[in-house]
C-alpha positions, 0 to 999 in steps of 0.5 A: 501501499506504501509503494503504490501511495509512493507511485502515485506520488511520483506521479503526479508529484509536479502538480500536486506540489503546485496545488500545495503551494497556491492557496486563497488570498489571506489577511497577511498577504496585505503586509506583503504587497506592494504597488508602482506609482508616479512613473517619470520616463527619462527625456529621451525614453530610456528609463523610468524612474518610480515610487515602489512602495511596499509595507513594514510589518513590524511598523505598520507602515508604508514605506517608499523608495523610487528605483529605475528600469530600463525600458528595453532591458526590463531586468535593470531595475534597481534602487535608484539610491542606497538609502533607507528612507521615504522617497518620492516627486522624482523628476528628471532634468531636462537633459536627462542628466540628474533626478531630484526627488524629495526625501526624509531625513531626521529633520525632515524631508528634504531635496536630492539630486542623483547624478545619473551617469555616477550615481551619486548624490547630493541634499540641497535644502535644509527647509522649514517644511516638507517641499512639494511640486518640485519643477525643474528650468528649461535649462537644468539650472534651477529648482522651484518648490512649493512649500508652506510658511508659517504664521503667528496664530491669532492671540487673544489673551495674555496669559501670566508667567508660571511658577518656575518648575510649574506644569500647567496644561499645554496652551490652547489651539486658536484659529480665526481660519474658515479651514483650520484642520484636515482628516488624516493631518489634523490642525493645520497650523497657521501659515500660506504656501509659497514658491521657491526657488534653488540652484540645481547644484544647492544654496540657499533657497529663495522666496518666489511669491509673498502675501497671505495667500496659498500659492500651490500645485503644479508648477510650470516654467516658461520656455525661457525660465525667467516665468513660473506659472502656477495656480492661486487663489489671491482675490480679496475674498479668497477664503470663502472663495473656496471653488476658485482658482486662477492661473498666475505668472510670476516674475522670477527676479521682480515677484511680481505676479500677472493674473492670467484668467478671470473666470468663475471656477477652478482654473488649475495645473498650468502647462506652458507648450515646449515651443513656450506659445501657450498654457494649457490648463485644466478647469470649468465655469463653475455652475455650482452642482454637484458635479463638473467635469474637468476641461482642457483650456489652451490661451497664450502667454499673456491669458488672452485666445481662451478657449475649450479645447475638450468640450465633446468629451463628456469627461472629466480630464485628470491630467494632461502633458504636452506633446513635444512636438506642440501640436497636442498633449496626452491626457488621462479621463475616467471612462465607463470605470476605466482610467484611460490614456489617449492624445488630443490635438488643439481641435479636440479631436482624441485618439484613445491608446490605452484603457489599463491605468490605475492600481495605486489604491489597495484597499477598494477598487477605486480609479487611480494610476499616472504617467508621464511622456518623454520628448519622442512619444515613448508613455510610462504610466502605472498598469491596473489589472484586477488580480495585481497592484499597479506595476510599470508599464510603456507604450509608443505610436511605434509599438502600440502595445503595452509593455510590462517592465515591473513584476512587483508582486509576482512573488506572492500573487503567482502562489494565490489564487485570486477572486476573477472580476466581471463586468456587468451591465443592468438597466435601472428600474427608476429612469432604464438607464444603464447601469455598471457594476462588477461582481467578484466570483469567490476562487473555486467558484463552483455556478452549480451554487448558490453563494452569498451576495456581499454589496460594497457601495464606493465613496464620494459618492462623486467616484466610481469603482473599476475592474482594478485590484482591491485587498479587501475586495478580493479578502471577501471573495476568499472568505466565500462570497460573491462581492458586488460593487456598482456604479450607480448615478452620481457615480463619475466616468459617465458623463456631467448629467450622471454624476450630477443626479445627485444635486439635492437629491442624495441620498436619492434614486442611487439606492434604486440603482444599487438594489436593482444590481442586487435582484439581477444577480438574485435573479440569474441565480448567481447569489442566494435570496436570501444570503444578501449582506451590504456594506461600505463606507464615507458616502458607501457608508451612507448609502448602506445606513440608507438601505437598511432604512429602506429595506430588509432584505439583507441579513446584516449590514456593515456601515462604515464611516457615515454621514447620519445626519446631514444637518450635524455634519455638514457644520462639524466635518473638516470640510464643512464649509464646502456643502451648501449649494453645491449638495443641497441649496443654502446653509442647515439653518436654511434649508432645515427640512432638505436636509434632514429629508436626506438623512440616513438617521431619519430612515432609522425607525424602519432599521431591523437589519443587524448592523455593525457600525464602523469608524476610526476615533480620529475621523475629521469628515465624517466624525465619530458622532456621526456613526455614533448618533447609528449605534445609539439610535439602534440601541435604544430601539433594541435592534443587534447592533455593535460599534467598533472604533479604531484607535488613532485611524482618520477618514482613511481607515485602511491607510494603515495594513492592520487596519485594513485587516481589522476593517476587513476581519470585522466586517466578516465576523460580522456578516458569518454571523448571520450566514 
């Protein structure tokens, strides 16, 4: 008998070993994931430098270093420096001989330069705060960047001197600013962001802009190197006119600032053409509504001859780069849940190139990704796959098939059986609109079985999910659930009218769009009608709370970081000033009934579904008080409920790997309890 088993083992040994070594994706695998971001191709198209982000299981933090890969020899792939530090914002000099980047030090973040030929580097700065938006001058002699400059807080009272050695309470925080805190960052110290320049060989950083205004975003040098173009709001009422920004130019030697645009709405990301004749930028005329698409705009260097060149594309352009001949631009945009790259000439004619950009949001399958272009038209971008986080790929007109240069997760995910992602379309019962969603099937899926369904609602709500890798979704599928994540009305990538259907109507018929997808899967026999579960975070938490207030079809729900009461949320959140007139007409005290009408807490008397409520204890976007309103109401009504508060977590609960695992584990434990 033993000999027979040995012969059988030898006969099937290799497949048996492969099967043994392949298993489903599991929680601790999250710490082994890596992803590529911010690919920057060299001017000659020979190399790509990019940020490679992984996780430290002992420190429970992400860490990113810069890596260099040869376009025609991907085996020539190595870390840019030997430093054990966080590195980011790599930018090639115009001649391609140097790379400027930002790196952490014991004293803060500083700008470094790396010489490609010799592999040496030098630290250029010793700055008060972290630099951003670094940009080389056309001749490579200077580097521009933005940095916050602190100012003194307002003083209201003069405190008496405390006795020597006394331990008094900490001084109060005093603010008189509209925006004084931000989720994830907490209290914002007083100050303003300014533009600086520094010589590319080091020296003193020189402040170029002045005044109590924030000068930020992408910096673009004029061809002659005498001006820098940027976006800001330098208006008298800038603090309250927060949706507005304009394009400005600053003369570097004198600091003289010229305003080039003047419409109501955001004008941002100026880009001077290589021939120095035009400035392209992104923006729109503000119609004051829930969703408005970014257009690609064009003007001359004096701010004249303005025109939009993307009017025929009913999609929001998220990024653009000039072609080297100045006859068109490479653009990135979302379309039907996909992030695409294409070439648009100056008459607005679009030629799509690729539709698989993304992969840089590991938690949930949001649109993401970025790209850069060499002087010869080679594009480097982050390529998205349903079963892999982002890698680096390149494509050009000569080589229209993309080539993937990196394989960051093959050592892990080649030995995991992942859930298969499938696109579905169905009709809304409200108005027969076509609605898009995705279904993820468990590993070893058996069509003969009816599985439990887990609905994952996306945040925003002015965002979209797509067929991208998601650690959370894959863990749900590995646990045996069919996962459904839809893009109901209000989602981006389907045009401005579709996204704006939620204006003064949120939550509204987006609820019907979600439920229509659920019923589609039930009717097709994919999932069991009596095994439905629902979850979502942020706007997805709002939708989940709204759903269980409207229907009892779900066995259990997990409502993560929700808004329960628009009146209280709007006046407490870090972005409290941004809701009136774009979400609902008027302020809460001017439109009390309207704000209450769309508050999920108004439906809490209908809820019978066992509900877990989850929130980060440092959440400033949807504060814990919102989650507690739901939990307390359900407790008073004696509905099965539990409150999960995650210490030191802001709105982005899953930003730390252990918290991502915590979120998924508690969600699955709650659902399994009622399965």
